[in-house]
LUMLO-561479 format. One record per residue (C-alpha): residue in one letter; x, y, z. Coordinates in steps of 0.001 Angstrom, whole numbers, plus 500000, padded with zeros to 6 digits. Example, Ala and Ser with C-alpha at 12.3 -4.5 7.8 and 13.67 -1.06 7.14 Angstrom:
! residues 2
a512300495500507800
s513670498940507140
END
This chain:
! residues 84
g141429289941549895
i142633287060547704
f143614284979550743
q140126285246552257
a138435284483548948
t140562281429548180
t140144280128551731
i136355280237551381
l136538278595547964
d138906275868549217
e136781275112552289
n133385275113550575
y133847273922546990
h132742270367546257
d132287268317543124
n128801268241541634
m127787271643543008
t124646273034541478
e124894276218539471
q123103278091542262
e125527276757544887
g128426277904542717
i126949281381542325
e126365281687546068
l129881280475546857
c131390282942544405
v129421285846545876
r130364284803549412
a134073284621548522
i134035288064546894
q131980289485549762
e134501288253552331
a137456289565550325
k135802292989550109
r134959292950553824
r138556292202554813
a140091294570552265
p137547297362551598
g139639298886548817
v139367295691546786
g137054295739543816
g135170298964544328
f131498299067545267
s129944296694542762
m130230292996542109
d129964291236538766
v129358287498538556
a129016285427535402
i128355281791534575
i130533280271531880
n129702276753530752
k129308274592527640
q126140276466526675
g127918279825526686
s127977282587529249
r125556284832531083
e125818287506533719
i124063287136537038
s121661290012537649
q122427292578540309
k119060291712541867
e120133288080542351
i123561289119543675
n121913291510546150
a119544288761547351
i122529286488548019
l124357289300549842
v121337289832552114
k121047286087552736
n124760285908553647
k124495288929555944
n121499287429557759
y123379284136558174
l126427285911559626
l124279287935562026
q122596284739563246
k125993283066563814
e127267286110565727
r124205285973567993
e124765282266568660
i128416282864569543
s127599285771571855
k125122283574573796
q127861281054574640
END
């Protein structure tokens, strides 16, 4: 799973990302790693922000919303590819 996660991070990270973009990228990278290697990381996902102000955990509700958004995006892309 680490290869898939680092590939997504390498391809999508950019300087000056917003905090939200960083959270979404992190979730996407973990999601892909878990998809490719189901035994990786168990069933849950923990994400935290660490910055100059301190640290905070991202709620499971927010993580789940990002997972749904990612799944919908992937389904749309699959439909577009199948139409070609």
